[in-house]
N, C-alpha and C positions, 0 to 999 in steps of 0.2 A: 692283260688285255686293257686297252685304252677305254676310258670312260669319258665321253664327251658331253658337254653342255652347250645349249644354245642360249646366248645372252639376249635378253629382251627386257624392255621396260617392265618394272614391277607391276604397274597398273595393268599391262597386257597379260602378264603371267597370271595375275589374280583373276582376270576375266576368263581366261582359259580354264582355270581350275574350278571356277564356279559354274562353268557350262554356259556362260553368256555369249561365247564366241568359240569358233573352231578355226579361226583364221589369223594369220599374221602377214604383214607386209614387210618384205625384206629387200634392201638394196646393198647392204653391207656397210661396214665401218671403214674409216679412212686407213686403218692399219690391217686390212685384209691382206693375207699373203698373196692371194691370187689377183689382187687389185680390184676385185668385184666379188659380189656374193656367190657362193657356191654351196650346194647342199653336200656337206662333208660326209654325213651319214643320215640314215633314215630314222634312227632312234637316238634320242638325247634326253638328258635331264634339262629342266627349265631353270635357268640361272637368272634371278631377278636383278636388274640394275636400276639405279636411281639417278645417276648424274645428269642424263640428258632429257629426263621427263619434263615436259613443259605443259602446264595446264591449257595454254592457248592453242595447243596442237591436238587437243583431245575433244571428243564430244562432251557436252556439258555434264552428263551423268558421270563421266570418268574424271573430268578436270577437277571437280571438287575434292577428289580423294588423293590428290597429289600435293606433296609439299616439296617445292623445289629445293635442291641442295647446291652448295657451292661447287664450282668446277674443280675437279680433282678429289672431291670428297669420296671416301669409301668407308663402309662400315668395317668393323673388325671381323665380323662373321656374317654369314648370309644363310637364310633357311632355304634349303632345297625341299620344296613341297610336292613336286610333280615331275613327271617325265612325259614324253610325247613320242609318237610315231608320225613322221611326215608321210602322209598318204598320197597327196596330190600337190602338184606345182603348176602354176599358171604364170605366164608373162603378162604383166599389166603395162599396156602401152599408152593409155590415156586416162584422164579423169573419167570420161564417159564409161570406159570399161570397169574402172574401180567402182563407180557409182552403182553399177548393177548389183553389187554385193556389199555396199557400204554398211549395211546393217550387221555385217559379220565381223567388223573390226572396231577397235576402240578409238581410232584416230578420226579427225575431222577432215573436211575438204582441203583446208590450208596445208595440213601435213602431207596429204597425198600429192597435192600439186607441187609442194616443195621437194618432195622425194623424186617425183618425176623430172623436175627441172634440174636437180643436182646431178651432175655428170649424166646428161641425157643419153649419152652413148652406151651407158651401162643399164642393163635391164632391172626393172622392179618386179619382184616376184610376189605372188599371192600363194601362201603355203596353207594347206589344210592339215590340221593336226588332230589325231586321236590322242586325247590326253588322259593320263592316269594320275590320280592323287595318291601320293605315298601314304601308307598307313600311319606312319609317324614322320613328320618333317625332320630332316636332318640338318642340324646347324653345323656349318663347316667354316673353317677360317678362310678369310679372303687373303689369298696369296698374291704377291706382286705379279706373277705371271698371268693372273686373271684380268689384269687391268688393260686399258687401251680400248680403242673403238674397233672392235672386231666381233664377229658373230659367234665364233666357235672357240671354246677353250677345252683343254684336257684337264679333267679334275683329278686332283691328288687325294681322292677320298674313296672310301670303300662303300660304294653304292652298287645296288643290283637292280637290273631291269625286271626281275621277277616280282619286285615290290610294287604294290599299288592296285587301286581299283579304278576301272574305267569310269570317267565322268559320264559317258554315254555308252549304253550297251551297243552291241554290234548293229542291231537293227536301227536304233535311233540315230546312230552315227551315219550309217548308210543312207538313211532318209535325208539327213541334213546335207550330206555331200551331194546327193542326187539333185537336191533343190538348188544348191550353189552352182553345180555344173550346168544345170538347165538354164540358169539366168546369165552365167558368164559367157561373154561372146567368143571365146576361143577355147580350144581343147587343151588339156593338160600337156606339159612338156616332159 
């Protein structure tokens, strides 16, 4: 059975695991098979990436935690510390829509505007994730097939979705989702 991971900036993965956010913004990488972002599966491990993190694209409280790395730099191993269930997806069509829930993600206004402007014919998605911290983070080797600007990778690691404790219990997560859906101007897709 395939084990998928969603690649995301390490700073965003850390914020999800600490319960500071339940949201990601995704447009997809330049190497996406489908040429745009697709939700390949509803359950995935969170694979932290470092290469494209830029402090100037993050809110100040997150910018200070990022050390930029050279283009093409990859660690020899990466710690998989969590998994997520994607529970809701919204299309983000403008900064004004994103601004209604801007407190729910780590990126700043410039990042959102840049993502909206890049390939404007492709949708930007707001994903809501119920996150689980693994009881013991798993250090896995970074394989060549994990590289490239794409959202999804198939892990060659023995990981199980049964592992982990929810960052938010069901009631707390439901309350947070209801508040986001109340503020966001469109319905989930």
